[in-house]
VOSE-181584 format. One line per 2 residues: for each residue x, y, z of N, C-alpha, C. Coordinates in steps of 0.2 Angstrom, whole numbers, plus 5000, padded with zeros to 4 digits. Each point is the difference from the previous one (the first is absolute). Example, Ala and Ser with C-alpha at 12.3 -4.5 7.8 and 13.67 -1.06 7.14 Angstrom:
2
5066 4972 5039 4996 5006 5000 5004 5006 5000; 4998 5005 4996 5004 5006 5001 4996 5005 5003 .
***
This chain:
454
4881 5089 5017 4999 4993 4996 4993 4999 4995; 4995 5004 5007 4994 4998 4999 4997 4998 4992 .
5002 5008 4998 4997 5002 4992 5002 4996 4996; 5006 4997 5000 5001 4995 4995 4998 4992 5000 .
4997 5000 5005 4995 4992 5001 4994 4999 4997; 5000 4997 4996 4995 4999 4995 4997 4992 5004 .
4994 5001 5000 4995 4995 5002 4995 4998 4996; 4997 4993 5001 4996 4998 4997 4996 4998 5003 .
4993 5001 5004 4995 4997 5003 4996 4995 4996; 4999 4995 5003 4995 4996 4994 4995 4998 5005 .
4994 4999 4999 4994 4998 5005 4995 5000 4995; 4994 4994 5001 4995 5001 4995 4995 5004 5003 .
5000 5004 5007 4996 5005 5004 5002 5006 4998; 4996 5003 4995 5000 5007 4999 5002 5004 5008 .
4996 5001 5005 5000 5002 5005 5009 5000 5004; 5001 4992 4998 5007 5000 5003 5006 5003 4997 .
4997 5000 4994 5005 5003 4997 5001 5007 5000; 4994 5003 4999 5000 5008 5002 5005 5003 5006 .
4997 4995 5007 5003 5001 5006 5007 4999 5001; 5001 4996 4997 5009 4997 5000 5003 5006 4995 .
4998 5002 4996 5003 5003 4993 5001 5008 5005; 4994 5003 5002 4999 5005 5004 5007 5001 5006 .
5000 4996 5004 5003 5000 5004 5008 5000 4999; 5001 4996 4994 5007 5001 4997 5001 5005 4996 .
4996 5004 4997 5003 5005 4995 5000 5006 5006; 4995 5002 5005 5003 5004 5004 5005 4998 5003 .
5002 4995 5002 5007 5000 5003 5006 5000 4993; 4998 5004 4995 5006 5000 4996 5001 4993 4996 .
4996 4997 4999 5004 4994 4997 4994 5001 4992; 5004 4996 4994 4996 5001 4993 4997 4994 5001 .
4994 4999 4998 4993 4996 5000 4998 4998 4994; 5000 4994 4998 4993 4998 4996 4998 4994 5004 .
4996 4999 4995 4994 4994 5003 4998 4995 4994; 4998 4993 5002 4995 4995 4995 4996 4996 5004 .
4996 4999 4998 4996 4994 5003 4999 4995 4998; 5005 4996 5000 5003 4993 4999 5007 4999 4998 .
5000 4992 5001 5009 5000 4999 5001 4999 4993; 4994 4997 4995 5002 5002 4993 5002 5007 4997 .
4997 5005 5002 4999 5007 4999 5008 5004 5004; 5002 4995 5003 5007 5003 5006 5004 4996 4997 .
5001 4995 4997 5004 4997 4997 5002 5004 4992; 4996 5001 4996 4999 5004 4994 5003 5006 5001 .
5000 5004 5007 5002 5006 4999 5007 4999 5004; 5003 4994 5004 5006 5000 5003 5004 4999 4992 .
4998 4996 4996 5003 5000 4995 5003 5007 4995; 4995 5004 5001 5000 5007 4995 5005 5002 5004 .
5001 5001 5006 5003 5005 5004 5004 4997 5007; 5005 5003 5003 5002 4996 5006 4995 5004 5008 .
4999 4997 5004 4999 5003 5003 5003 4997 5008; 5002 5005 5004 5004 4998 5005 4996 4994 5007 .
4995 5002 4999 4995 4995 5006 4992 4998 4995; 4999 4996 5003 4992 4998 4998 4997 4996 5007 .
4995 5005 5001 4997 4999 5006 4994 4996 4999; 4996 4993 5000 4998 4997 4998 4995 4995 5004 .
4994 5001 4997 4995 4995 5003 5001 4992 4999; 4998 4997 5007 5002 4993 4999 4994 4997 4996 .
4995 4999 4999 4993 4998 4998 4997 5006 4995; 5002 4998 4994 4996 5002 4995 5000 4997 4993 .
4994 5001 4995 4998 4999 4994 5004 4999 4996; 5000 4996 4996 5005 4999 4993 5007 4997 5003 .
5004 5003 5003 5004 4999 5003 5004 5002 5007; 5000 4997 5004 4999 5002 5009 5008 5001 5000 .
5001 5004 5006 5006 5002 5002 5006 4996 4998; 4998 4993 5005 5007 4995 4998 5001 4999 4993 .
4996 4999 4995 5001 4998 4993 5003 5007 4997; 4998 5005 5002 5006 5006 4998 5005 4999 5003 .
5002 4999 5005 5007 4998 5003 5002 4997 4997; 4998 4995 4997 5005 4992 4997 5002 5003 4992 .
4993 5005 4997 5002 5002 4995 5005 5004 4998; 5001 5005 5005 5005 5006 5001 5008 4995 4999 .
4999 4995 5005 5006 4997 5001 5003 4996 4993; 4995 4996 4996 5000 4998 4994 5003 5001 4997 .
4999 5009 4998 5000 5002 4994 5008 5007 5003; 5001 4999 5006 5005 5003 5000 5001 5008 5002 .
4994 5001 5004 4998 5006 5002 5000 5001 5007; 5006 5005 5001 5001 5003 5006 4997 5003 5004 .
4996 5000 5004 4998 5004 5004 4997 4998 5007; 4999 5004 5005 4999 4998 5007 4992 5000 5000 .
4999 4993 5002 4992 4999 4999 4997 5000 5010; 4995 5005 5003 4999 5000 5005 4993 4998 4999 .
4997 4996 5003 4994 4995 4999 4995 5003 5006; 4993 5001 4997 4994 5000 5006 4995 4995 4999 .
5000 4999 5008 4995 4994 5002 4996 5002 5003; 4993 4997 4999 4994 5003 5004 5000 4993 5005 .
4995 5002 5006 5001 4995 5006 4999 4993 4995; 5003 4994 5002 5000 4994 4998 5004 4999 4997 .
5004 5003 4997 5006 4999 4993 5006 5002 5004; 5000 5000 5006 5010 5000 5004 5004 4995 4995 .
4996 4993 5001 5004 4994 4998 5003 5001 4993; 4996 5002 4996 5001 5003 4993 5006 5007 4999 .
5000 5003 5005 5004 5005 4999 5008 4999 5002; 4998 4996 5006 5007 4996 5000 5001 4995 4995 .
4998 4995 4998 5003 4997 4993 5002 5004 4995; 4998 5005 4998 5003 5007 4997 5005 5001 5002 .
5002 5003 5004 5008 5000 5003 5003 4994 4999; 4997 4996 5001 5007 4994 5001 5001 5000 4990 .
4995 5001 4998 5001 5000 4991 5004 5008 4997; 5000 5004 5005 5005 5005 4998 4996 5005 5002 .
4994 5004 5002 4998 5005 5002 5004 5006 5004; 5002 5003 5002 5002 5005 5005 4996 5000 5006 .
4994 5000 5000 4997 5002 5007 4991 5000 4999; 4996 4999 5006 4994 5002 4998 4998 5005 5004 .
4994 5001 4999 4995 5004 5006 4994 4997 4998; 4998 5000 5008 4991 4997 5000 4994 5005 5001 .
4996 5000 4994 4994 5005 5000 4995 4998 5006; 4997 5004 5003 5001 5008 4998 5004 5002 5003 .
5006 5005 4998 5007 5003 5002 4998 5007 5003; 5005 5003 5003 5000 5007 5002 5005 5004 4995 .
5000 5006 4998 5003 5003 4994 5009 5000 5004; 5000 5000 5005 5006 4999 5003 5005 4993 4999 .
4994 4995 5001 5004 4993 4999 5002 5000 4991; 4996 5004 4997 5001 4998 4994 5008 5003 4997 .
4999 5007 5003 5007 5005 4997 5005 4995 5005; 4999 4998 5005 5007 4998 5004 5002 4993 4997 .
4996 4995 4997 5001 4994 4995 5005 5004 4994; 4997 5005 4997 5003 5002 4994 5005 5005 5002 .
5001 5003 5007 5007 5003 5001 5004 4994 5001; 4999 4994 5002 5005 4995 5000 5003 4997 4994 .
4995 4999 4995 5002 4997 4996 5003 5006 4994; 5000 5006 5002 5004 5006 4996 5005 4999 5003 .
5003 4998 5006 5007 5001 5004 5003 4994 4998; 4998 4995 4997 5002 4993 4999 5001 4999 4992 .
4998 5005 4996 5000 5003 4992 5005 5004 5001; 5002 5004 5004 5005 5007 4999 5007 4994 5003 .
5000 4995 5004 5006 4998 5000 5000 4994 4995; 4997 4999 4999 5002 4996 4993 5003 5002 4994 .
4996 5007 4999 5003 5002 4993 5008 5003 5003; 5001 5002 5007 5006 5002 5002 5005 4995 5000 .
4997 4993 5002 5004 4995 4998 5001 4996 4991; 4997 5002 4997 4999 4998 4993 5006 5007 4997 .
4999 5005 5002 5003 5005 4998 5010 4998 5002; 5001 4999 5006 5005 4999 5001 5001 4993 4998 .
4997 4995 4999 5003 4994 4996 5001 5002 4992; 4997 5003 4996 5002 5004 4995 5007 5004 4998 .
5001 5004 5006 5006 5003 5001 5005 4997 5002; 5000 4994 5003 5006 4997 5000 5000 4996 4996 .
4995 4996 4996 5003 4997 4994 5002 5004 4994; 4997 5006 5001 5003 5006 4993 5009 5000 5002 .
5000 5000 5006 5008 5002 5002 5006 4995 4999; 4997 4991 5002 5003 4996 4997 5000 4995 4993 .
4994 5006 4996 4999 4995 4994 5008 5002 4997; 5002 4995 4993 5004 5001 4997 5003 5008 4998 .
4998 5004 5001 5001 5006 4997 5004 5002 5006; 4999 4999 5007 5003 5003 5004 5009 4996 5001 .
5000 4995 4995 5008 4999 4998 5003 5004 4996; 5003 5005 5000 5003 5005 4995 5004 4999 4996 .
5001 5000 4994 5006 4998 4995 4998 4998 4994; 5006 5003 4996 4999 4996 4993 5006 4997 4996 .
5005 4997 5006 5006 4997 4997 4996 4992 4998; 5005 4996 4997 4998 4994 4999 5001 4996 5006 .
5002 5003 5004 5002 4995 5008 4994 5000 5004; 4998 5006 5002 4992 5001 5002 4995 4996 4996 .
5000 5003 4994 4994 4997 4995 5000 4994 5002; 5005 4995 5000 5001 4993 5002 4996 4999 5005 .
5002 5002 5005 4996 5001 5008 4994 4999 4999; 4997 5006 4997 4993 5000 5000 4997 4994 4996 .
5004 4998 4995 4996 4993 4996 4999 4995 5003; 5005 4998 5006 4999 4994 5004 4997 5002 5007 .
4999 5007 5001 4995 4999 5006 4994 5000 4995; 4998 5004 4996 4994 4997 4996 4998 4990 4999 .
5005 5000 5000 4999 4992 4996 4998 4996 5006; 5003 5000 5007 5001 4996 5006 4994 5005 5005 .
4997 5004 5000 4996 5005 5003 4994 4997 5004; 4996 4997 4993 4996 4995 5002 5001 4993 5002 .
5004 4998 5002 5001 4992 5001 5000 5001 5009; 5002 4993 5002 5001 4999 5008 5008 4999 5000 .
5004 5000 4994 5006 5000 5000 5005 5003 5005; 5003 4996 5004 5005 5005 5004 5005 5004 4997 .
5002 5005 5002 5004 5006 4996 5005 5001 5002; 5006 4999 5000 5005 5003 5002 5003 5007 4999 .
5000 5005 5003 5001 5006 4996 5009 5003 5002; 5003 5002 4995 5008 4998 5006 5002 5008 4994 .
5006 5003 5005 5003 5006 4997 5002 5005 5006; 5005 5003 4997 5002 5005 5008 4997 5003 5003 .
5002 5003 5006 4994 5003 5003 4998 5007 4996; 4994 5003 5000 4999 5005 4999 4996 4999 4991 .
5001 4995 4997 4997 4998 4994 4992 4999 4998; 4995 5001 5006 4993 4998 4999 4998 4995 5001 .
5003 4995 5004 4998 4993 4999 4993 5001 5004; 4999 5004 5006 4992 4998 5003 4995 5003 4995 .
5000 5006 4996 4997 5003 4995 5000 4994 4996; 5003 4997 4997 4997 4992 4995 4997 4997 5003 .
5004 4998 5006 4993 4995 5004 4993 5002 5002; 4999 5008 5001 4994 5003 4999 4995 5000 4993 .
5004 5002 4995 4998 4997 4993 4999 4994 4999; 5002 4996 5002 4999 4991 4999 4993 5000 5004 .
5000 5003 5007 4994 4997 5003 4993 5004 4998; 5001 5008 4998 4996 5002 4998 4997 5000 4992 .
5002 4996 4997 4998 4999 4994 4999 4991 5000; 4998 4998 5005 4998 4992 5000 4994 5001 5001 .
4997 4993 5001 4993 5002 5004 4999 4998 5008; 5006 5001 5002 5000 5002 5008 5000 5007 5001 .
5000 5003 4997 5001 5010 5000 4994 5001 5004; 4994 4998 5002 4997 5002 5004 5001 4996 5007 .
5004 4997 5001 5003 4995 5006 5007 5002 5003; 5000 5000 5007 5008 5004 5003 5007 5001 4995 .
5004 5004 5001 5006 4997 4999 5005 5002 5005; 5002 4996 5004 5005 5001 5007 5006 5000 4997 .
5002 5003 5002 5009 5000 5000 5003 5000 5007; 5007 4997 4999 5004 5000 5004 5008 5001 4999 .
5002 5002 5003 5008 5002 5000 5003 4993 5005; 5003 4996 4997 5003 4993 5004 5005 5005 5004 .
5004 5003 4997 5007 5002 5004 4998 5006 5004; 4994 5002 5000 4998 5005 5006 4997 4999 5006 .
4998 4994 5000 4999 4995 5007 5006 4997 5004; 4999 4999 5005 5006 4997 5004 4996 4993 5000 .
5007 4995 4999 4996 4994 4997 4996 4997 5008; 5000 4999 5004 4995 4998 5005 4993 5003 5001 .
5001 5005 4995 4992 5003 4999 4996 4999 4993; 5005 4998 4995 4996 4999 4994 4997 4995 5000 .
5002 4995 5003 4994 4994 5000 4994 5000 5002; 5000 5003 5006 4993 5002 5003 4996 5007 4995 .
5004 5003 4995 4995 5004 4997 5000 4996 4995; 5002 4997 4997 4999 4997 4994 4995 4993 5001 .
5001 4996 5006 4994 4994 5001 4996 5002 5005; 5000 5004 5004 4995 5001 5006 5002 4997 5007 .
4997 5000 5004 5001 4995 5005 4994 4999 5004; 4999 4994 5004 4993 4999 5002 5002 5003 5008 .
4994 4999 5003 4999 5003 5008 5004 4995 5004; 5003 5003 5004 5008 4995 5004 5006 4999 4997 .
5000 5000 4995 5005 4999 4995 5006 5002 5004; 5001 5005 5002 5007 5002 5004 4996 5004 5004 .
5006 5004 5006 4998 5004 5003 4997 5005 4998; 4996 5002 5002 4996 5009 4998 4996 4998 4994 .
4999 4994 4997 4996 4998 4995 4993 4999 5003; 4996 5006 5003 4994 5000 5003 4994 4999 4995 .
5001 5000 4994 4995 4999 4995 5003 4997 4995; 4995 4995 4994 5005 5000 4994 4999 5005 4996 .
5006 5001 4995 5000 5004 4995 5000 4999 4993; 4998 5002 4996 5000 4998 4991 5007 5002 4999 .
5003 4996 4996 5006 5003 4996 4999 5000 4993; 5004 5004 4997 5000 5003 4992 4999 4995 4996 .
5002 4993 5002 4997 4996 4994 4990 5001 4999; 4999 4999 5008 4993 5000 4999 4997 5008 4999 .
5004 5005 5001 4997 5006 4998 5000 5000 4991; 5004 4998 4997 5000 5002 4993 4996 4994 4998 .
4995 4996 5003 4996 4994 4997 4996 5004 4994; 5001 4995 4996 4996 5002 4992 5004 5005 4996 .
5005 5004 5003 5005 5006 4998 5005 4997 4998; 5006 5002 5000 5008 5001 4998 5003 5003 5008 .
5005 4994 4999 5005 5003 5007 5007 5000 4996; 5003 5007 5001 5005 5002 4996 5005 5001 5006 .
5006 4995 4999 5006 4998 5006 5007 5003 4997; 4999 5006 5004 5007 5005 4997 5005 4998 5002 .
5005 5000 4997 5008 4999 5003 4999 4992 5002; 4998 4996 4996 5000 4992 5003 5005 4997 5001 .
5007 5003 4999 5005 4997 5000 5002 5001 5007; 4997 5005 5002 5001 5001 5009 4996 4997 5005 .
4996 4996 4996 4998 4994 5004 5003 4994 5003; 5000 4999 5007 5003 4997 5005 4999 4993 4995 .
5007 4997 5001 4999 4993 4998 4995 4995 5004; 4999 5000 5006 4997 4996 5003 4991 5000 4998 .
4999 5007 4996 4992 5002 5001 5000 4998 4990; 5005 4998 4998 4999 4999 4992 4996 4995 4997 .
5002 4994 5005 4994 4993 4999 4995 5001 5001; 4996 5003 5008 4995 5003 5001 4996 5003 4992 .
5003 5005 4998 4998 5005 4993 5000 4994 4996; 5002 4996 4999 5000 4996 4995 4994 4996 4999 .
4999 4995 5007 4994 4996 5002 4994 5005 4997; 5000 5007 5004 4994 5004 4998 4999 4999 4993 .
5005 5004 4995 5001 5001 4994 4997 4992 4997; 5001 4995 5000 4999 4995 4997 4992 4995 5003 .
5000 5001 5008 4992 4998 5001 4995 5006 5000; 5002 5004 5000 4995 5005 5000 4997 4998 5009 .
5003 4998 5004 4999 5000 5006 5005 5003 5005; 4998 5002 5007 5008 5002 5003 4995 4998 5007 .
5004 5002 5007 4998 4997 5006 5005 5006 5003; 4995 5004 5004 5000 5004 5006 5004 4999 5004 .
5006 5003 5001 5004 4999 5007 4993 4997 5006; 5003 4994 5004 4998 4996 5004 4994 4998 4997 .
4999 4998 4996 4992 4997 4996 5000 4994 4998; 4999 4995 5001 4999 4995 4995 4995 4999 4995 .
4996 5005 4998 4995 5000 4996 5002 5005 4994; 4999 4997 4993 5003 5003 4995 4994 5004 4997 .
5003 5007 4998 4996 5003 4996 4999 5001 4993; 4997 4999 4995 5000 5000 4994 5001 5009 4996 .
5003 4999 4996 5001 5006 4999 5001 5000 4990; 4995 5008 5000 5003 5000 4993 5003 5005 4997 .
5005 5000 5001 5005 5006 4996 5004 4999 4997; 5002 5006 4996 5005 5001 4993 5008 5002 5004 .
5005 4998 4998 5005 5002 5003 5004 5003 4995; 5002 5007 5002 5006 5002 4997 5006 5002 5002 .
5005 4999 4999 5007 5003 5003 5004 5002 4996; 5005 5005 5004 5003 5002 4998 5007 5002 5003 .
5007 5001 4996 5006 5000 5005 5006 5005 4996; 5003 5002 5001 5006 5003 4998 5006 4996 5001 .
4999 4995 5003 5006 4995 5000 5000 4995 4995; 5004 4995 4997 5003 4998 4997 4996 4992 5003 .
4995 4997 4999 4999 4997 5006 5003 4991 4998; 5002 5001 4992 5002 4992 4998 5009 5001 5004 .
5001 5008 5001 5006 4997 5005 4999 5000 5007; 4996 5002 5001 4998 4999 5007 4999 4993 5002 .
4995 4996 4995 4999 4993 4998 5007 4997 5002; 5006 5000 4996 5007 4998 4999 5003 5000 5006 .
4999 5006 5005 5003 5002 5005 4996 4997 5006; 4995 4996 4999 4997 4997 5005 4994 5004 5004 .
5001 5006 4998 4995 5004 5004 4992 5001 4998; 4999 4997 4994 4992 5000 4998 5000 4993 4998 .
4995 4997 5003 4997 4994 4996 4999 4999 4993; 5003 4995 4997 4998 4999 4993 4994 4998 4998 .
4997 4997 5005 4993 4997 4997 4995 5007 5002; 5001 5004 5001 4995 5005 5005 5002 5006 4992 .
5008 4999 5000 5001 5006 4992 4997 4997 4994; 5000 4994 4998 4996 4997 4995 4993 5001 5000 .
4998 5000 5006 4991 5002 5000 4997 5005 5000; 5005 5007 5001 5001 5004 5000 5001 5004 4992 .
5004 4996 4997 5003 5004 4994 4997 4997 4994; 4993 4997 5002 4996 4998 4994 5000 5005 4996 .
4999 5005 4999 4999 5006 4994 5004 5006 5004; 5006 5002 4996 5004 5006 5003 5001 5006 4996 .
4999 5005 5003 4999 5007 4998 5009 5004 5001; 5002 5000 4995 5008 5004 5003 4996 5008 4998 .
5002 5003 5005 4998 5008 4998 5007 5003 5000; 5002 5003 4995 5007 5003 4997 5002 5006 5006 .
5006 5002 5001 5000 5007 5004 5002 5004 4994; 4998 5007 5003 4998 5007 4996 5006 5000 4996 .
5006 4997 5002 5005 5004 4995 4999 4997 4992; 4998 4993 5003 5000 4995 4991 4992 5003 4996 .
4997 5004 5005 4994 5004 4994 5000 5006 5002; 5007 5002 4998 5000 5008 5001 4995 5004 4995 .
4998 4996 4994 4994 5003 4996 4994 5003 5005; 4998 4997 5004 4994 5000 5005 5002 5007 5004 .
5005 5001 5003 5002 5005 5004 4995 5007 4999; 5000 5002 4995 4997 5007 5000 4993 4999 4999 .
4996 4996 4998 4993 4998 5002 5000 4998 5006; 5003 4998 5006 4998 4999 5005 5001 5006 5004 .
5006 5004 4998 5000 5006 5003 4996 5005 5000; 4997 4999 4992 4994 5004 5000 4992 4998 5006 .
4999 4993 4999 4995 4998 5004 5001 5002 5007; 5006 4999 5001 5002 5002 5010 4998 5008 4997 .
5003 5004 4999 4998 5006 5000 4993 5003 4999; 4995 4998 4997 4995 4999 4998 4998 5001 5008 .
4999 4993 5001 4997 4998 5007 5002 5004 5005; 5006 5001 5002 5002 5006 5005 4998 5006 5000 .
4999 5004 4993 4999 5005 4999 4993 5000 5002; 4996 4995 4999 4992 5000 5003 5000 5001 5006 .
5004 4996 5005 4999 4999 5006 5002 5007 5005; 5005 5001 4998 5003 5006 5002 4997 5007 4997 .
4994 5000 4996 4997 5006 4996 5006 5004 4998; 5005 4998 4996 5004 5006 4996 5000 4998 4993 .
5001 5006 4997 5000 5001 4994 5006 4999 4996; 5002 4993 5001 5007 4998 4996 5000 4998 4994 .
5003 5001 4995 4998 4999 4992 5004 4995 4996; 5005 4998 5006 5006 4996 4995 5005 5002 5004 .
5009 4995 4996 5005 5000 5002 5004 5005 4995; 5004 5006 5002 5006 4999 4996 5002 4995 4998 .
5005 5002 4993 5001 4993 4994 5007 4999 5005; 5002 5003 5006 5008 5001 5004 4997 4991 5004 .
4993 5001 5003 5000 4997 5006 4998 4992 4995; 4998 5000 4995 4998 4994 4996 5007 4997 4997 .
5004 5003 4999 5007 4998 4999 5002 4997 5006; 5001 5003 5005 5002 4998 5007 4997 4993 5002 .
4994 4998 5000 4995 4995 5000 5002 4994 4994; 5002 5002 4994 5001 4994 4995 5007 4998 5002 .
5004 5005 5004 5008 4995 5000 5001 4999 5008; 4995 5001 5005 5001 4998 5006 4999 4991 4999 .
5002 4996 5004 5001 4993 5002 4993 4998 5003; 4996 5005 5004 4995 4998 5003 4999 4992 5002 .
5005 4999 5007 5002 4994 5001 4994 4999 5007; 4996 5004 4999 4992 4999 5006 4996 5001 4994 .
5000 4999 4994 4996 4998 4995 4994 5005 5000; 4992 4998 4998 4996 5005 4999 4997 5003 5009 .
5002 4997 5002 4998 5003 5010 5005 5007 4998; 5006 4997 4999 5005 5006 5002 4998 5007 4994 .
4999 4998 4995 4997 5006 4996 4995 5004 5002; 4995 4996 5004 4993 5003 5002 5002 5005 5006 .
5004 4997 5004 5002 5003 5005 5004 5007 4999; 5004 4998 4993 5003 5008 5002 4995 5006 4994 .
4997 4998 4997 4993 5003 4998 4997 5003 5004; 4996 4997 5004 4997 5000 5006 5002 5008 5004 .
5007 4998 5002 5004 5005 5003 5000 5007 4996; 5004 4999 4994 5000 5005 4994 4993 5004 4999 .
4995 4997 5001 4991 5004 5000 5001 5004 5006; 5002 4996 5005 4998 5004 5007 5006 5007 5001 .
5004 4999 4998 5006 5007 4999 4999 5003 4996; 4998 4998 4992 4999 5005 4997 4995 5006 5000 .
5003 5006 4997 4994 5006 4999 4999 5003 4995; 5003 4995 4993 4998 5002 4994 4996 4996 4997 .
4999 5002 4994 4997 4997 4994 5005 4993 4998; 5005 4998 5000 5004 4996 4997 5004 4999 5007 .
5002 4992 5000 5007 4998 5005 5004 5001 4997; 5003 5004 5004 5008 5000 4999 5005 4997 5002 .
5007 5001 4998 5003 4994 5005 5002 5002 5007; 4999 5007 5000 5002 5002 5008 4995 4996 5005 .
4994 4995 4999 4997 4998 5004 5000 4991 4999; 5006 5000 4997 5001 4993 4999 5004 4998 5004 .
5003 4995 5004 5004 4998 5003 5006 4999 5000; 5005 5003 5003 5007 5000 4997 5004 4994 4998 .
4996 4994 5003 5003 4992 4999 4997 4999 4993; 4995 5003 4997 4999 4999 4994 5003 5005 4994 .
5002 5006 5003 5004 5003 4994 5006 4998 5002; 5004 4999 5005 5006 4996 4999 5001 4995 4998 .
4995 4994 4999 5000 4995 4993 5001 5002 4993; 5004 5000 4998 5000 5001 4992 5002 4995 4997 .
5000 4993 5002 4999 4993 4996 4996 4994 5001; 4999 4997 4998 4994 4994 5003 5005 4997 5004 .
5006 5000 5003 5005 4996 5003 5001 5004 5007; 5002 4998 5006 5004 5003 5005 5005 5003 4997 .
5004 5005 5003 5006 5002 4999 5005 4992 5001; 5004 4999 4995 5006 4994 5002 4997 4995 4998 .
4994 5000 4995 4999 4995 4996 4997 5000 4994; 5004 5006 4997 4997 5003 4993 5003 4995 4994 .
5006 4998 5004 5001 4994 4995 4998 4993 4999; 4997 4997 5004 4995 4994 5001 4994 5003 4998 .
4996 4992 4998 4994 5000 4999 4995 4995 5005; 5003 4999 5004 4997 4995 5006 4996 5003 5004 .
4993 5000 4997 4994 5002 5005 5001 4999 5006; 5001 4993 5001 5001 4997 5007 5005 5003 5004 .
5005 5001 4999 5005 5005 5003 5000 5006 4999; 4996 5004 4996 5000 5006 5002 4993 5001 5006 .
4996 4995 4999 4995 5000 5007 5003 5001 5005; 5005 4993 5001 5002 4999 5006 5003 5006 5002 .
5005 5004 4998 5003 5005 5000 4996 5004 5003; 4996 5003 4997 4995 5005 5001 4995 4998 5006 .
4997 4994 5003 4998 4998 5005 5004 5001 5006; 5007 4999 4999 5005 5000 5005 5000 5008 5002 .
5003 5003 4995 5000 5008 5001 4991 5002 5003; 4994 4999 5000 4995 5000 5003 5000 5001 5005 .
5003 4992 5002 4998 4998 5007 5005 5003 5004; 5007 5001 4998 5002 5003 5006 5000 5007 5001 .
4995 5004 4996 4999 5006 5001 4993 5000 5003; 4997 4995 4999 4995 5000 5007 5001 4997 5005 .
5006 4995 5001 5001 4999 5007 5005 5009 5004; 5003 5001 4995 5003 5007 5002 4996 5004 5003 .
4993 5002 4997 4996 5005 5000 4996 4996 5006; 4998 4994 5002 4998 4999 5009 5005 4999 5003 .
5007 5000 5001 5005 5000 5002 4999 4990 5004; 4998 4997 4994 5001 4994 5002 4994 4998 5002 .
4993 5001 4999 4995 4996 5003 4997 4998 4994; 5000 4991 4999 4999 4998 4996 4991 4999 4998 .
4997 5002 5004 4993 5001 4999 4998 5005 4998; 5004 5007 5001 4997 5005 4998 5002 5002 4991 .
5009 4996 5000 5001 5000 4994 4997 4997 4995; 4995 4994 5002 4994 4995 4996 4999 5006 4999 .
4994 5000 5004 4996 5006 4998 5002 5007 4995; 5005 5001 5000 5003 5005 4995 5001 4999 4994 .
5002 4993 5000 5000 4996 4992 4996 4997 4997; 4995 4999 5006 4992 4997 4996 4999 4995 4998 .
5005 4995 5005 5002 4994 5002 4996 4997 5007; 4999 4993 5000 5000 4996 5004 5007 4999 5005 .
4998 5001 5008 5009 5000 5004 5000 4992 4996; 4998 4995 5001 5004 4994 4996 5002 5000 4996 .
4997 5004 4995 5006 5000 4993 5004 5005 5002; 5001 5005 5004 5006 5004 5001 5006 4994 5002 .
4997 4997 5003 5006 4996 5007 5001 4995 4994; 4996 4997 4995 5003 4995 4994 5006 5005 4996 .
4997 5005 4998 5007 5004 4995 5006 5001 5005; 4999 5003 5005 5008 5000 5005 5004 4996 4999 .
4995 4993 5002 5005 4993 5001 5001 4999 4993; 4997 5002 4995 5001 4997 4993 5007 5005 4997 .
4997 5005 5001 5008 5006 4998 5005 5001 5004; 5001 4996 5007 5004 5000 5005 5000 5009 5003 .
4993 5001 5000 5004 5008 5003 4997 5000 5008; 5006 5002 5003 4999 5000 5007 4996 5007 5004 .
***
C-alpha cells in the first residue's frame, strides 16, 4: 500500500523538508514538499494527498491555520504535525482541532515511519469501512427492490416519500414478501444511514428474554446480572430499530414499547434512572393487527402509534409480471456465487414459475433458484432441477380450491398442509417443525391452535 500513499511535507526549513522527504521516499512513499502553509493549501486544492506532515510554526500560514483552512474548505486529508521543543501544547491543541498525531523535532527516522505507518493503517481501515458502507447502501437502495408491476412501483414511491422522515412505519405483508428489505431501504435512504440499523424478530426470542434484549438491565437486577447491559434501544441510538413480527410481542411488553416510542425514553430492567434515546421505529408483521386488536391480543394504542404510515407488500402471486425479473436477478447472483456459467432458464421453467402460487413469496422463489443453481450442470435451468412441489402445482390455488377465489382460504389450506408435513417430517417435534417452516415456535403454536391441528 505504501507506493499508493501520497504525502505533502510542509516546513519552512529546507533541510527539514529534504530530510523528511528523503526518509519517506526511501520507504516507498510518493512525496511532494511546500515551504509554507499558503503554498501547501494551494497544492491541496489542486490535487488530493493522503497525508500532510506539517510544521506548526511557519511564516504566512502556520500549521494550525492550514488545518483550519482545510476543514473550512472540506479538503479531507490526514494531518500530522511536527512540533519543535516548546510547542508541544500547540501540537496537542492541533490534535483537539482535528489533526491525527504529532512528532517532536528532532526525531529519528524510525519514529517518523512508525507514525506514518499508524496513520496508514487508520486510512486503510477508513477506506475499508467506507467501501463497506457504500456496498451496503447500494445493496439496500431502491434498485434492490426488483419489479415493474404497478403494486411494487407504488411501494417504491411510498418508501421514497417516508424515508427522509422520522415517522414510524408499519410494513405489512405475508411471510417472504421482503419486509426487512423494505425496512433497510428506508433506513439506508434516510439521514440515519451512517448510524446503526438494528433488527430483532419479536417472535424468535422467548418472552422472558425479549424484555432484557430490548431494554437492557442494571447490575444486580436479577440473579446472574453481574454487570449492566445495554439493550437494543440503546444500541440503535441515532439510527433505526426494526421490530420484525411485532404481532408476536407479548402483551405485557407492548405498553413499555409504546412509552419508549412516545417519550423517547427507556428504563433498563432494575434501574430507576431513565435513558433518553433517539431512535426511529420501523415494525413489520404478517398478521392482521386490526384483527389482533379486536381479539384483545394487541393494544389498540400501540397499533395506532405504529400504523402512522403503512406500507403493504403484495404477495408474489399478485404481481406475477415481476417473477421473470426476480428469477433472473436471483439466477445472476447465485451463478456468480457458485462460479457457474448459467445463461438463463428454459421457457418451460419460467412457465412453471408463472403458474405457481408462491405462498412462500419472494423468499420461496429465491430458495428454489438457489437450489436449481447448485444442482444444474447445464447452461440453462431445466425442469429436472426444479422441486416436484413446484412442477405439480399447475394453478394459482392448491388442489380442491380451483373453483374459489378466496386467497385467505387458499392460504389457510396451504399452511395446514405444510404444517402437517413438517410435523410428520419431525415426528411431532414442534421446535424442529418451526425451524423447517422458517417461523418462530410461538407462531407455530398460534397456528396449531388457530387451525385446530392436533
